N, C-alpha and C positions, 0 to 999 in steps of 0.2 A: 578471347583476350581483348578484342576491340570493344565488346560490350562492357567489360569491367573498366576499361579506360574511360569510356564515355560516362559511366556512372560516377566514377571518381572525379572527373572534370565537372560534372553537374553539381556534386556536393561541394566542390572547391569554390565554384563561382556563385553559389546561392547566397552566402553571407555578403559577398561584395555587391551583388544586385540588390539585396535587401537594404544594405547600408546606403546605397545611392538613392533609394526611393524614400528613405526615412526623413521626415521633416525634422529639422533641428530646432531646439528651443534656443531662441536668440532674440535680440532686439529687433522688432519688426521694422525699424527705420534703417537697418543695415543695408547699404547699397553695394559694398564690396564683399568678396568672399571672406569668411571668418578665418583668421590666421591660426586659430587654436581650437580645432574641433575635438571633442572628447566623446568617445563612445563607451557607454557603460551598460551593464545589465542591471536594471533597477525596476522597482514597481512604484510608479508615481501615483498620486491620487487620481482617481477615475480610471485606473488600469485594473482590469480583473486579474491579470497574472503578470509576473515580471517579464520584461522584454528589453530589447536593446533601445537605449535612449541616446540621442545625439544632443550634445550641449555645446554651444559656442562659449567656451570658458572665458574668452576675452570680454564678453559683454557683461559678465557677472563679477569679474575680478575686483572692481572698485568696491563692491559690497562686502568683500572679505577682508579688506584692509582696515587696520586700526586708524581712525581719524587722528590727525596730528593736532588739530585745534578745534575750537567750537564751530567755526565756519565750515570746516570740512565735515564735521559731524552733522550739521544741519543739511548740507548738500547731500550727504550720504543717506540721511533719512528721507529726504525728498525723492531721491532716486529710487530708494527701496519702495516707497509708496507707489511710484509710477510703475515699477516692475510688478508690484502686487496687483495693480489694476490690470496689467497686460497678461500676466501669467497665473494669477489667482493662487490657489492652493499649491500649485506646483513649485512656486518660488522657494519655499523653505526646503523642500525635498531636493531641488537642484543645488541650493547652497550646501546642504548636507553632503551631497555627492561630491561637490567640488572641495569640500573640507575633509573628505574621506571619512565621514561619520557613518556609522551603521545605525539605522533606525530601530 
């Protein structure tokens, strides 16, 4: 019975340990902890198989909003281009995940 309990505890803790060691996709200039971490199973570009992906949803929220005027639209485009430089092909996949789109 003790062996069964030990095995169950091991399986229960494995996802928690894996999630803690998972690097999150976020703004590299972030200095504080992300207030809105999102864990999803997805297959991003350059991943051979689907896996757990950690995303700081707060860092991408401004890219999902509809700009109110031309100035906000320009600012959003500049921000998106900066994020594309940082995250490359992963950016559109991350935005799709945050918008709950299926590829």
